matplotlib code that plots the C-alpha trace (Angstrom):
import matplotlib.pyplot as plt

x = [-94.2, -94.3, -97.7, -98.8, -102.5, -104.3, -107.6, -109.6, -110.0, -112.9, -114.7, -114.8, -115.9, -113.5, -113.0, -113.6, -111.6, -110.3, -108.3, -106.1, -104.9, -102.1, -101.9, -98.2, -97.0, -93.2, -91.5, -90.5, -92.7, -91.3, -88.0, -89.2, -89.6, -93.2, -94.6, -97.2, -96.9, -99.1, -99.2, -101.5, -101.9, -99.1, -97.7, -94.3, -94.7, -94.3, -93.7, -96.5, -95.5, -93.1, -92.7, -89.5, -89.0, -88.1, -91.3, -89.8, -92.1, -91.8, -94.3, -94.6, -95.0, -98.6, -99.7, -98.2, -100.6, -103.4, -102.1, -101.1, -99.0, -99.1, -98.4, -99.3, -96.9, -99.2, -101.2, -98.7, -100.5, -99.5, -102.2, -102.5, -105.2, -106.1, -108.4, -109.2, -108.8, -108.4, -108.9, -105.4, -105.0, -106.7, -104.3, -103.8, -101.9, -99.5, -98.1, -94.1, -91.9, -88.3, -85.7, -82.1, -79.3, -75.8, -75.6, -78.9, -82.1, -85.5, -88.4, -91.8, -94.7, -98.5, -100.9, -102.4, -105.9, -107.5, -108.5, -110.7, -111.8, -114.7, -117.7]
y = [18.6, 16.7, 15.2, 13.5, 12.8, 10.4, 10.2, 9.0, 5.3, 3.4, 0.1, -0.1, -2.6, -4.5, -2.2, 0.9, 4.0, 6.1, 8.9, 9.2, 12.2, 13.0, 16.4, 17.0, 19.8, 19.0, 22.2, 23.1, 20.4, 20.6, 19.7, 16.4, 12.9, 11.7, 8.0, 5.8, 2.6, -0.1, -3.1, -6.2, -8.7, -11.0, -9.1, -7.1, -3.5, -2.4, 0.5, 1.5, 4.9, 7.5, 10.9, 13.0, 16.6, 17.1, 15.1, 11.8, 8.9, 5.2, 2.5, -0.9, -3.3, -4.4, -1.1, 0.5, 1.7, 1.7, 4.2, 7.9, 9.7, 13.6, 16.4, 20.0, 22.1, 24.8, 22.7, 20.5, 17.3, 14.3, 12.2, 8.5, 8.2, 4.3, 2.9, -0.2, -1.5, -5.3, -7.3, -7.6, -3.7, -4.1, -3.0, -0.2, 2.8, 4.9, 8.2, 8.7, 11.8, 11.6, 14.2, 13.9, 16.8, 15.4, 12.9, 13.9, 12.1, 13.2, 10.5, 10.5, 8.2, 8.9, 6.4, 5.4, 5.1, 1.7, 0.6, -2.3, -3.6, -6.4, -7.3]
z = [-15.9, -18.9, -20.1, -23.1, -23.3, -25.9, -27.1, -29.8, -29.0, -28.7, -30.5, -34.5, -36.7, -39.0, -42.1, -39.8, -39.2, -36.1, -35.4, -32.2, -30.8, -28.5, -26.8, -25.5, -23.2, -24.1, -25.3, -27.5, -29.3, -32.5, -31.3, -30.4, -32.4, -32.0, -32.1, -31.8, -30.0, -29.1, -26.7, -26.6, -23.7, -24.2, -27.1, -26.7, -27.5, -30.9, -32.8, -34.9, -36.5, -36.0, -37.2, -36.9, -36.4, -40.0, -40.8, -41.9, -41.3, -40.9, -40.1, -39.1, -42.1, -40.7, -40.8, -43.8, -46.2, -43.8, -41.0, -41.2, -38.5, -38.8, -36.6, -35.9, -34.2, -33.6, -31.8, -29.8, -31.2, -32.9, -34.9, -36.1, -38.7, -39.0, -41.7, -42.7, -39.1, -38.6, -35.5, -35.2, -34.5, -31.0, -28.6, -26.3, -28.4, -26.2, -27.3, -27.2, -27.3, -27.6, -27.7, -28.3, -27.5, -27.5, -24.9, -23.1, -23.7, -22.8, -23.5, -22.5, -22.5, -22.2, -20.6, -23.5, -25.4, -25.9, -29.6, -30.1, -33.5, -33.6, -35.2]

ax = plt.figure().add_subplot(projection="3d")
ax.plot(x, y, z, "-o")
ax.set_aspect("equal")
plt.show()
């Protein structure tokens, strides 16, 4: 059974840094596009960052230049390095894995890790 397990969230002051990790049991891991989404109360879930199987990345405009998504295929893990954190970054961060083969789609979600940015 596929599992995505996030870790690394916590409480940090504005301007601080955190690195989130998502350990995936998807196989083969390198066939999946990986992404981080975030969900805050009263706010629609938004895509934060995505990295494709070929290493292409894209980011939400609000985090561009501050967040970096990366993947370690040998460890079946995707990371989100966050620097210069702002109170608006406070949210539950969710890991997502997606694979498309012809007309078949496989998509999986983790349960999330909480990031709180506050002084």
